[in-house]
PDBQT receptor file of N, H, CA, C and O in Angstrom, charges set to zero:
ATOM      1  N   MET A   1      52.628  14.305  32.626  1.00  0.00    +0.000 N 
ATOM      2  CA  MET A   1      53.443  15.345  32.033  1.00  0.00    +0.000 C 
ATOM      3  C   MET A   1      53.211  15.480  30.537  1.00  0.00    +0.000 C 
ATOM      4  O   MET A   1      53.557  16.506  29.951  1.00  0.00    +0.000 OA
ATOM      5  N   PHE A   2      52.644  14.482  29.923  1.00  0.00    +0.000 N 
ATOM      6  H   PHE A   2      52.363  13.649  30.399  1.00  0.00    +0.000 HD
ATOM      7  CA  PHE A   2      52.485  14.527  28.483  1.00  0.00    +0.000 C 
ATOM      8  C   PHE A   2      51.093  14.933  28.039  1.00  0.00    +0.000 C 
ATOM      9  O   PHE A   2      50.762  14.837  26.858  1.00  0.00    +0.000 OA
ATOM     10  N   SER A   3      50.283  15.383  28.972  1.00  0.00    +0.000 N 
ATOM     11  H   SER A   3      50.552  15.461  29.932  1.00  0.00    +0.000 HD
ATOM     12  CA  SER A   3      48.989  15.925  28.578  1.00  0.00    +0.000 C 
ATOM     13  C   SER A   3      49.203  17.349  28.063  1.00  0.00    +0.000 C 
ATOM     14  O   SER A   3      50.228  17.958  28.370  1.00  0.00    +0.000 OA
ATOM     15  N   PRO A   4      48.269  17.889  27.295  1.00  0.00    +0.000 N 
ATOM     16  CA  PRO A   4      48.460  19.251  26.776  1.00  0.00    +0.000 C 
ATOM     17  C   PRO A   4      48.639  20.293  27.876  1.00  0.00    +0.000 C 
ATOM     18  O   PRO A   4      49.323  21.297  27.678  1.00  0.00    +0.000 OA
ATOM     19  N   ILE A   5      48.033  20.058  29.024  1.00  0.00    +0.000 N 
ATOM     20  H   ILE A   5      47.477  19.242  29.185  1.00  0.00    +0.000 HD
ATOM     21  CA  ILE A   5      48.184  20.986  30.151  1.00  0.00    +0.000 C 
ATOM     22  C   ILE A   5      48.635  20.178  31.357  1.00  0.00    +0.000 C 
ATOM     23  O   ILE A   5      47.861  19.397  31.910  1.00  0.00    +0.000 OA
ATOM     24  N   ALA A   6      49.862  20.360  31.759  1.00  0.00    +0.000 N 
ATOM     25  H   ALA A   6      50.491  20.995  31.310  1.00  0.00    +0.000 HD
ATOM     26  CA  ALA A   6      50.408  19.627  32.903  1.00  0.00    +0.000 C 
ATOM     27  C   ALA A   6      50.621  20.610  34.049  1.00  0.00    +0.000 C 
ATOM     28  O   ALA A   6      51.718  21.136  34.231  1.00  0.00    +0.000 OA
ATOM     29  N   ILE A   7      49.584  20.847  34.802  1.00  0.00    +0.000 N 
ATOM     30  H   ILE A   7      48.693  20.419  34.654  1.00  0.00    +0.000 HD
ATOM     31  CA  ILE A   7      49.666  21.791  35.916  1.00  0.00    +0.000 C 
ATOM     32  C   ILE A   7      49.369  21.034  37.205  1.00  0.00    +0.000 C 
ATOM     33  O   ILE A   7      48.286  20.474  37.371  1.00  0.00    +0.000 OA
ATOM     34  N   LEU A   8      50.333  21.023  38.108  1.00  0.00    +0.000 N 
ATOM     35  H   LEU A   8      51.213  21.478  37.973  1.00  0.00    +0.000 HD
ATOM     36  CA  LEU A   8      50.141  20.370  39.390  1.00  0.00    +0.000 C 
ATOM     37  C   LEU A   8      49.969  21.376  40.512  1.00  0.00    +0.000 C 
ATOM     38  O   LEU A   8      49.641  20.998  41.637  1.00  0.00    +0.000 OA
ATOM     39  N   PHE A   9      50.181  22.630  40.229  1.00  0.00    +0.000 N 
ATOM     40  H   PHE A   9      50.447  22.937  39.315  1.00  0.00    +0.000 HD
ATOM     41  CA  PHE A   9      50.174  23.631  41.283  1.00  0.00    +0.000 C 
ATOM     42  C   PHE A   9      49.582  24.924  40.759  1.00  0.00    +0.000 C 
ATOM     43  O   PHE A   9      49.313  25.064  39.566  1.00  0.00    +0.000 OA
ATOM     44  N   GLY A  10      49.389  25.844  41.646  1.00  0.00    +0.000 N 
ATOM     45  H   GLY A  10      49.607  25.730  42.615  1.00  0.00    +0.000 HD
ATOM     46  CA  GLY A  10      48.915  27.159  41.253  1.00  0.00    +0.000 C 
ATOM     47  C   GLY A  10      47.409  27.315  41.329  1.00  0.00    +0.000 C 
ATOM     48  O   GLY A  10      46.886  28.400  41.075  1.00  0.00    +0.000 OA
ATOM     49  N   MET A  11      46.708  26.251  41.672  1.00  0.00    +0.000 N 
ATOM     50  H   MET A  11      47.133  25.370  41.878  1.00  0.00    +0.000 HD
ATOM     51  CA  MET A  11      45.261  26.340  41.764  1.00  0.00    +0.000 C 
ATOM     52  C   MET A  11      44.858  26.531  43.221  1.00  0.00    +0.000 C 
ATOM     53  O   MET A  11      45.532  26.032  44.122  1.00  0.00    +0.000 OA
ATOM     54  N   ASP A  12      43.800  27.225  43.450  1.00  0.00    +0.000 N 
ATOM     55  H   ASP A  12      43.253  27.631  42.718  1.00  0.00    +0.000 HD
ATOM     56  CA  ASP A  12      43.318  27.469  44.803  1.00  0.00    +0.000 C 
ATOM     57  C   ASP A  12      42.410  26.305  45.221  1.00  0.00    +0.000 C 
ATOM     58  O   ASP A  12      41.184  26.422  45.238  1.00  0.00    +0.000 OA
ATOM     59  N   HIS A  13      43.047  25.192  45.553  1.00  0.00    +0.000 N 
ATOM     60  H   HIS A  13      44.042  25.097  45.539  1.00  0.00    +0.000 HD
ATOM     61  CA  HIS A  13      42.321  23.984  45.928  1.00  0.00    +0.000 C 
ATOM     62  C   HIS A  13      43.157  23.264  46.983  1.00  0.00    +0.000 C 
ATOM     63  O   HIS A  13      44.379  23.209  46.844  1.00  0.00    +0.000 OA
ATOM     64  N   PRO A  14      42.563  22.723  48.005  1.00  0.00    +0.000 N 
ATOM     65  CA  PRO A  14      43.351  22.118  49.085  1.00  0.00    +0.000 C 
ATOM     66  C   PRO A  14      44.213  20.925  48.667  1.00  0.00    +0.000 C 
ATOM     67  O   PRO A  14      45.208  20.641  49.333  1.00  0.00    +0.000 OA
ATOM     68  N   ARG A  15      43.871  20.229  47.608  1.00  0.00    +0.000 N 
ATOM     69  H   ARG A  15      43.062  20.460  47.067  1.00  0.00    +0.000 HD
ATOM     70  CA  ARG A  15      44.657  19.055  47.203  1.00  0.00    +0.000 C 
ATOM     71  C   ARG A  15      45.701  19.363  46.145  1.00  0.00    +0.000 C 
ATOM     72  O   ARG A  15      46.455  18.462  45.780  1.00  0.00    +0.000 OA
ATOM     73  N   TYR A  16      45.789  20.571  45.637  1.00  0.00    +0.000 N 
ATOM     74  H   TYR A  16      45.176  21.304  45.934  1.00  0.00    +0.000 HD
ATOM     75  CA  TYR A  16      46.788  20.925  44.631  1.00  0.00    +0.000 C 
ATOM     76  C   TYR A  16      47.918  21.690  45.307  1.00  0.00    +0.000 C 
ATOM     77  O   TYR A  16      47.703  22.737  45.917  1.00  0.00    +0.000 OA
ATOM     78  N   HIS A  17      49.124  21.145  45.187  1.00  0.00    +0.000 N 
ATOM     79  H   HIS A  17      49.299  20.295  44.692  1.00  0.00    +0.000 HD
ATOM     80  CA  HIS A  17      50.300  21.741  45.814  1.00  0.00    +0.000 C 
ATOM     81  C   HIS A  17      51.461  21.733  44.839  1.00  0.00    +0.000 C 
ATOM     82  O   HIS A  17      51.402  21.082  43.795  1.00  0.00    +0.000 OA
ATOM     83  N   GLU A  18      52.503  22.447  45.177  1.00  0.00    +0.000 N 
ATOM     84  H   GLU A  18      52.551  22.975  46.025  1.00  0.00    +0.000 HD
ATOM     85  CA  GLU A  18      53.715  22.434  44.381  1.00  0.00    +0.000 C 
ATOM     86  C   GLU A  18      54.315  21.032  44.424  1.00  0.00    +0.000 C 
ATOM     87  O   GLU A  18      54.149  20.326  45.419  1.00  0.00    +0.000 OA
ATOM     88  N   PRO A  19      55.003  20.618  43.371  1.00  0.00    +0.000 N 
ATOM     89  CA  PRO A  19      55.521  19.243  43.324  1.00  0.00    +0.000 C 
ATOM     90  C   PRO A  19      56.407  18.877  44.509  1.00  0.00    +0.000 C 
ATOM     91  O   PRO A  19      56.365  17.734  44.964  1.00  0.00    +0.000 OA
ATOM     92  N   TRP A  20      57.206  19.808  45.023  1.00  0.00    +0.000 N 
ATOM     93  H   TRP A  20      57.240  20.737  44.653  1.00  0.00    +0.000 HD
ATOM     94  CA  TRP A  20      58.133  19.490  46.105  1.00  0.00    +0.000 C 
ATOM     95  C   TRP A  20      57.438  19.236  47.443  1.00  0.00    +0.000 C 
ATOM     96  O   TRP A  20      58.075  18.737  48.370  1.00  0.00    +0.000 OA
ATOM     97  N   THR A  21      56.164  19.561  47.567  1.00  0.00    +0.000 N 
ATOM     98  H   THR A  21      55.646  19.966  46.813  1.00  0.00    +0.000 HD
ATOM     99  CA  THR A  21      55.465  19.311  48.829  1.00  0.00    +0.000 C 
ATOM    100  C   THR A  21      55.044  17.855  48.979  1.00  0.00    +0.000 C 
ATOM    101  O   THR A  21      54.566  17.462  50.043  1.00  0.00    +0.000 OA
ATOM    102  N   TYR A  22      55.214  17.042  47.927  1.00  0.00    +0.000 N 
ATOM    103  H   TYR A  22      55.602  17.362  47.063  1.00  0.00    +0.000 HD
ATOM    104  CA  TYR A  22      54.845  15.626  47.991  1.00  0.00    +0.000 C 
ATOM    105  C   TYR A  22      56.007  14.739  48.407  1.00  0.00    +0.000 C 
ATOM    106  O   TYR A  22      55.849  13.520  48.488  1.00  0.00    +0.000 OA
ATOM    107  N   GLY A  23      57.169  15.320  48.672  1.00  0.00    +0.000 N 
ATOM    108  H   GLY A  23      57.298  16.309  48.607  1.00  0.00    +0.000 HD
ATOM    109  CA  GLY A  23      58.321  14.534  49.122  1.00  0.00    +0.000 C 
ATOM    110  C   GLY A  23      59.392  14.413  48.060  1.00  0.00    +0.000 C 
ATOM    111  O   GLY A  23      59.198  14.774  46.900  1.00  0.00    +0.000 OA
ATOM    112  N   GLU A  24      60.531  13.895  48.494  1.00  0.00    +0.000 N 
ATOM    113  H   GLU A  24      60.689  13.602  49.437  1.00  0.00    +0.000 HD
ATOM    114  CA  GLU A  24      61.706  13.804  47.631  1.00  0.00    +0.000 C 
ATOM    115  C   GLU A  24      61.487  12.866  46.439  1.00  0.00    +0.000 C 
ATOM    116  O   GLU A  24      61.875  13.195  45.318  1.00  0.00    +0.000 OA
ATOM    117  N   GLU A  25      60.875  11.713  46.667  1.00  0.00    +0.000 N 
ATOM    118  H   GLU A  25      60.560  11.446  47.578  1.00  0.00    +0.000 HD
ATOM    119  CA  GLU A  25      60.659  10.765  45.570  1.00  0.00    +0.000 C 
ATOM    120  C   GLU A  25      59.737  11.361  44.506  1.00  0.00    +0.000 C 
ATOM    121  O   GLU A  25      59.990  11.214  43.310  1.00  0.00    +0.000 OA
ATOM    122  N   ALA A  26      58.679  12.028  44.936  1.00  0.00    +0.000 N 
ATOM    123  H   ALA A  26      58.474  12.148  45.907  1.00  0.00    +0.000 HD
ATOM    124  CA  ALA A  26      57.765  12.664  43.984  1.00  0.00    +0.000 C 
ATOM    125  C   ALA A  26      58.480  13.762  43.207  1.00  0.00    +0.000 C 
ATOM    126  O   ALA A  26      58.259  13.929  42.007  1.00  0.00    +0.000 OA
ATOM    127  N   MET A  27      59.329  14.504  43.890  1.00  0.00    +0.000 N 
ATOM    128  H   MET A  27      59.508  14.369  44.865  1.00  0.00    +0.000 HD
ATOM    129  CA  MET A  27      60.058  15.582  43.221  1.00  0.00    +0.000 C 
ATOM    130  C   MET A  27      61.025  15.016  42.184  1.00  0.00    +0.000 C 
ATOM    131  O   MET A  27      61.154  15.568  41.092  1.00  0.00    +0.000 OA
ATOM    132  N   GLN A  28      61.703  13.920  42.519  1.00  0.00    +0.000 N 
ATOM    133  H   GLN A  28      61.598  13.471  43.406  1.00  0.00    +0.000 HD
ATOM    134  CA  GLN A  28      62.618  13.298  41.560  1.00  0.00    +0.000 C 
ATOM    135  C   GLN A  28      61.855  12.775  40.341  1.00  0.00    +0.000 C 
ATOM    136  O   GLN A  28      62.340  12.892  39.216  1.00  0.00    +0.000 OA
ATOM    137  N   ASN A  29      60.674  12.204  40.552  1.00  0.00    +0.000 N 
ATOM    138  H   ASN A  29      60.281  12.109  41.466  1.00  0.00    +0.000 HD
ATOM    139  CA  ASN A  29      59.851  11.749  39.430  1.00  0.00    +0.000 C 
ATOM    140  C   ASN A  29      59.396  12.921  38.571  1.00  0.00    +0.000 C 
ATOM    141  O   ASN A  29      59.395  12.837  37.343  1.00  0.00    +0.000 OA
ATOM    142  N   PHE A  30      59.008  14.015  39.226  1.00  0.00    +0.000 N 
ATOM    143  H   PHE A  30      59.008  14.083  40.223  1.00  0.00    +0.000 HD
ATOM    144  CA  PHE A  30      58.596  15.209  38.486  1.00  0.00    +0.000 C 
ATOM    145  C   PHE A  30      59.740  15.721  37.623  1.00  0.00    +0.000 C 
ATOM    146  O   PHE A  30      59.543  16.024  36.446  1.00  0.00    +0.000 OA
ATOM    147  N   ILE A  31      60.922  15.818  38.192  1.00  0.00    +0.000 N 
ATOM    148  H   ILE A  31      61.083  15.571  39.148  1.00  0.00    +0.000 HD
ATOM    149  CA  ILE A  31      62.093  16.303  37.453  1.00  0.00    +0.000 C 
ATOM    150  C   ILE A  31      62.412  15.370  36.281  1.00  0.00    +0.000 C 
ATOM    151  O   ILE A  31      62.709  15.831  35.178  1.00  0.00    +0.000 OA
ATOM    152  N   LYS A  32      62.349  14.064  36.524  1.00  0.00    +0.000 N 
ATOM    153  H   LYS A  32      62.108  13.690  37.420  1.00  0.00    +0.000 HD
ATOM    154  CA  LYS A  32      62.645  13.082  35.476  1.00  0.00    +0.000 C 
ATOM    155  C   LYS A  32      61.721  13.259  34.281  1.00  0.00    +0.000 C 
ATOM    156  O   LYS A  32      62.185  13.342  33.144  1.00  0.00    +0.000 OA
ATOM    157  N   TYR A  33      60.421  13.316  34.529  1.00  0.00    +0.000 N 
ATOM    158  H   TYR A  33      60.045  13.249  35.453  1.00  0.00    +0.000 HD
ATOM    159  CA  TYR A  33      59.478  13.396  33.422  1.00  0.00    +0.000 C 
ATOM    160  C   TYR A  33      59.378  14.802  32.836  1.00  0.00    +0.000 C 
ATOM    161  O   TYR A  33      59.073  14.961  31.655  1.00  0.00    +0.000 OA
ATOM    162  N   ASP A  34      59.631  15.812  33.647  1.00  0.00    +0.000 N 
ATOM    163  H   ASP A  34      59.879  15.683  34.607  1.00  0.00    +0.000 HD
ATOM    164  CA  ASP A  34      59.669  17.169  33.121  1.00  0.00    +0.000 C 
ATOM    165  C   ASP A  34      60.860  17.333  32.186  1.00  0.00    +0.000 C 
ATOM    166  O   ASP A  34      60.739  17.953  31.129  1.00  0.00    +0.000 OA
ATOM    167  N   SER A  35      61.994  16.787  32.564  1.00  0.00    +0.000 N 
ATOM    168  H   SER A  35      62.092  16.284  33.422  1.00  0.00    +0.000 HD
ATOM    169  CA  SER A  35      63.186  16.844  31.701  1.00  0.00    +0.000 C 
ATOM    170  C   SER A  35      62.961  16.073  30.411  1.00  0.00    +0.000 C 
ATOM    171  O   SER A  35      63.374  16.520  29.341  1.00  0.00    +0.000 OA
ATOM    172  N   LEU A  36      62.312  14.925  30.501  1.00  0.00    +0.000 N 
ATOM    173  H   LEU A  36      61.976  14.562  31.370  1.00  0.00    +0.000 HD
ATOM    174  CA  LEU A  36      62.003  14.146  29.302  1.00  0.00    +0.000 C 
ATOM    175  C   LEU A  36      61.081  14.933  28.386  1.00  0.00    +0.000 C 
ATOM    176  O   LEU A  36      61.275  14.948  27.171  1.00  0.00    +0.000 OA
ATOM    177  N   TRP A  37      60.078  15.586  28.962  1.00  0.00    +0.000 N 
ATOM    178  H   TRP A  37      59.921  15.573  29.950  1.00  0.00    +0.000 HD
ATOM    179  CA  TRP A  37      59.144  16.382  28.160  1.00  0.00    +0.000 C 
ATOM    180  C   TRP A  37      59.893  17.479  27.402  1.00  0.00    +0.000 C 
ATOM    181  O   TRP A  37      59.661  17.682  26.210  1.00  0.00    +0.000 OA
ATOM    182  N   TYR A  38      60.783  18.178  28.088  1.00  0.00    +0.000 N 
ATOM    183  H   TYR A  38      60.971  18.013  29.056  1.00  0.00    +0.000 HD
ATOM    184  CA  TYR A  38      61.542  19.237  27.426  1.00  0.00    +0.000 C 
ATOM    185  C   TYR A  38      62.501  18.680  26.377  1.00  0.00    +0.000 C 
ATOM    186  O   TYR A  38      62.747  19.335  25.364  1.00  0.00    +0.000 OA
ATOM    187  N   ALA A  39      63.045  17.485  26.599  1.00  0.00    +0.000 N 
ATOM    188  H   ALA A  39      62.845  16.953  27.422  1.00  0.00    +0.000 HD
ATOM    189  CA  ALA A  39      63.927  16.871  25.605  1.00  0.00    +0.000 C 
ATOM    190  C   ALA A  39      63.143  16.480  24.349  1.00  0.00    +0.000 C 
ATOM    191  O   ALA A  39      63.664  16.568  23.238  1.00  0.00    +0.000 OA
ATOM    192  N   LEU A  40      61.901  16.050  24.527  1.00  0.00    +0.000 N 
ATOM    193  H   LEU A  40      61.478  15.978  25.430  1.00  0.00    +0.000 HD
ATOM    194  CA  LEU A  40      61.074  15.621  23.392  1.00  0.00    +0.000 C 
ATOM    195  C   LEU A  40      60.309  16.774  22.734  1.00  0.00    +0.000 C 
ATOM    196  O   LEU A  40      59.753  16.603  21.650  1.00  0.00    +0.000 OA
ATOM    197  N   PHE A  41      60.276  17.925  23.367  1.00  0.00    +0.000 N 
ATOM    198  H   PHE A  41      60.727  18.064  24.248  1.00  0.00    +0.000 HD
ATOM    199  CA  PHE A  41      59.475  19.036  22.873  1.00  0.00    +0.000 C 
ATOM    200  C   PHE A  41      59.784  19.411  21.422  1.00  0.00    +0.000 C 
ATOM    201  O   PHE A  41      58.845  19.616  20.654  1.00  0.00    +0.000 OA
ATOM    202  N   PRO A  42      61.050  19.511  21.007  1.00  0.00    +0.000 N 
ATOM    203  CA  PRO A  42      61.306  19.865  19.593  1.00  0.00    +0.000 C 
ATOM    204  C   PRO A  42      60.686  18.872  18.611  1.00  0.00    +0.000 C 
ATOM    205  O   PRO A  42      60.214  19.269  17.545  1.00  0.00    +0.000 OA
ATOM    206  N   TYR A  43      60.683  17.597  18.959  1.00  0.00    +0.000 N 
ATOM    207  H   TYR A  43      61.066  17.275  19.825  1.00  0.00    +0.000 HD
ATOM    208  CA  TYR A  43      60.093  16.585  18.083  1.00  0.00    +0.000 C 
ATOM    209  C   TYR A  43      58.571  16.712  18.051  1.00  0.00    +0.000 C 
ATOM    210  O   TYR A  43      57.956  16.609  16.989  1.00  0.00    +0.000 OA
ATOM    211  N   MET A  44      57.969  16.935  19.212  1.00  0.00    +0.000 N 
ATOM    212  H   MET A  44      58.468  17.019  20.074  1.00  0.00    +0.000 HD
ATOM    213  CA  MET A  44      56.517  17.097  19.265  1.00  0.00    +0.000 C 
ATOM    214  C   MET A  44      56.094  18.351  18.497  1.00  0.00    +0.000 C 
ATOM    215  O   MET A  44      55.106  18.327  17.764  1.00  0.00    +0.000 OA
ATOM    216  N   TYR A  45      56.825  19.422  18.662  1.00  0.00    +0.000 N 
ATOM    217  H   TYR A  45      57.628  19.442  19.258  1.00  0.00    +0.000 HD
ATOM    218  CA  TYR A  45      56.515  20.677  17.980  1.00  0.00    +0.000 C 
ATOM    219  C   TYR A  45      56.650  20.520  16.471  1.00  0.00    +0.000 C 
ATOM    220  O   TYR A  45      55.783  20.960  15.717  1.00  0.00    +0.000 OA
ATOM    221  N   SER A  46      57.749  19.887  16.028  1.00  0.00    +0.000 N 
ATOM    222  H   SER A  46      58.454  19.529  16.641  1.00  0.00    +0.000 HD
ATOM    223  CA  SER A  46      57.966  19.677  14.596  1.00  0.00    +0.000 C 
ATOM    224  C   SER A  46      56.880  18.814  13.986  1.00  0.00    +0.000 C 
ATOM    225  O   SER A  46      56.402  19.098  12.888  1.00  0.00    +0.000 OA
ATOM    226  N   ASN A  47      56.486  17.760  14.689  1.00  0.00    +0.000 N 
ATOM    227  H   ASN A  47      56.874  17.529  15.581  1.00  0.00    +0.000 HD
ATOM    228  CA  ASN A  47      55.436  16.891  14.167  1.00  0.00    +0.000 C 
ATOM    229  C   ASN A  47      54.082  17.584  14.160  1.00  0.00    +0.000 C 
ATOM    230  O   ASN A  47      53.287  17.370  13.245  1.00  0.00    +0.000 OA
ATOM    231  N   ALA A  48      53.809  18.402  15.152  1.00  0.00    +0.000 N 
ATOM    232  H   ALA A  48      54.455  18.576  15.895  1.00  0.00    +0.000 HD
ATOM    233  CA  ALA A  48      52.551  19.161  15.157  1.00  0.00    +0.000 C 
ATOM    234  C   ALA A  48      52.512  20.119  13.975  1.00  0.00    +0.000 C 
ATOM    235  O   ALA A  48      51.478  20.257  13.322  1.00  0.00    +0.000 OA
ATOM    236  N   TYR A  49      53.624  20.776  13.698  1.00  0.00    +0.000 N 
ATOM    237  H   TYR A  49      54.464  20.663  14.229  1.00  0.00    +0.000 HD
ATOM    238  CA  TYR A  49      53.673  21.680  12.545  1.00  0.00    +0.000 C 
ATOM    239  C   TYR A  49      53.511  20.906  11.243  1.00  0.00    +0.000 C 
ATOM    240  O   TYR A  49      52.792  21.341  10.344  1.00  0.00    +0.000 OA
ATOM    241  N   ARG A  50      54.182  19.752  11.140  1.00  0.00    +0.000 N 
ATOM    242  H   ARG A  50      54.766  19.398  11.871  1.00  0.00    +0.000 HD
ATOM    243  CA  ARG A  50      54.073  18.946   9.924  1.00  0.00    +0.000 C 
ATOM    244  C   ARG A  50      52.633  18.491   9.703  1.00  0.00    +0.000 C 
ATOM    245  O   ARG A  50      52.155  18.489   8.569  1.00  0.00    +0.000 OA
ATOM    246  N   LEU A  51      51.944  18.108  10.763  1.00  0.00    +0.000 N 
ATOM    247  H   LEU A  51      52.332  18.109  11.684  1.00  0.00    +0.000 HD
ATOM    248  CA  LEU A  51      50.547  17.715  10.657  1.00  0.00    +0.000 C 
ATOM    249  C   LEU A  51      49.684  18.898  10.202  1.00  0.00    +0.000 C 
ATOM    250  O   LEU A  51      48.814  18.736   9.347  1.00  0.00    +0.000 OA
ATOM    251  N   TYR A  52      49.922  20.079  10.768  1.00  0.00    +0.000 N 
ATOM    252  H   TYR A  52      50.629  20.210  11.462  1.00  0.00    +0.000 HD
ATOM    253  CA  TYR A  52      49.195  21.290  10.371  1.00  0.00    +0.000 C 
ATOM    254  C   TYR A  52      49.448  21.605   8.886  1.00  0.00    +0.000 C 
ATOM    255  O   TYR A  52      48.519  21.895   8.132  1.00  0.00    +0.000 OA
ATOM    256  N   ARG A  53      50.699  21.542   8.496  1.00  0.00    +0.000 N 
ATOM    257  H   ARG A  53      51.454  21.306   9.108  1.00  0.00    +0.000 HD
ATOM    258  CA  ARG A  53      51.084  21.901   7.133  1.00  0.00    +0.000 C 
ATOM    259  C   ARG A  53      50.525  20.932   6.093  1.00  0.00    +0.000 C 
ATOM    260  O   ARG A  53      50.090  21.360   5.024  1.00  0.00    +0.000 OA
ATOM    261  N   ASP A  54      50.532  19.654   6.388  1.00  0.00    +0.000 N 
ATOM    262  H   ASP A  54      50.885  19.306   7.256  1.00  0.00    +0.000 HD
ATOM    263  CA  ASP A  54      50.171  18.652   5.391  1.00  0.00    +0.000 C 
ATOM    264  C   ASP A  54      48.689  18.281   5.366  1.00  0.00    +0.000 C 
ATOM    265  O   ASP A  54      48.252  17.566   4.464  1.00  0.00    +0.000 OA
ATOM    266  N   HIS A  55      47.917  18.749   6.329  1.00  0.00    +0.000 N 
ATOM    267  H   HIS A  55      48.272  19.329   7.062  1.00  0.00    +0.000 HD
ATOM    268  CA  HIS A  55      46.496  18.357   6.341  1.00  0.00    +0.000 C 
ATOM    269  C   HIS A  55      45.610  19.550   6.276  1.00  0.00    +0.000 C 
ATOM    270  O   HIS A  55      44.386  19.410   6.276  1.00  0.00    +0.000 OA
TER     271      HIS A  55
């Protein structure tokens, strides 16, 4: 989830599916880390801007 592009679905490939097709445990893990990513997003965005501005 913390890679620049976190895409698990939407591709036309037999092994890529929507997160909920992997079962309840996988879906709960997806929700957990997706929520964490969104909670940390303001900090990541601010630091990326600070790096751009100062370098």
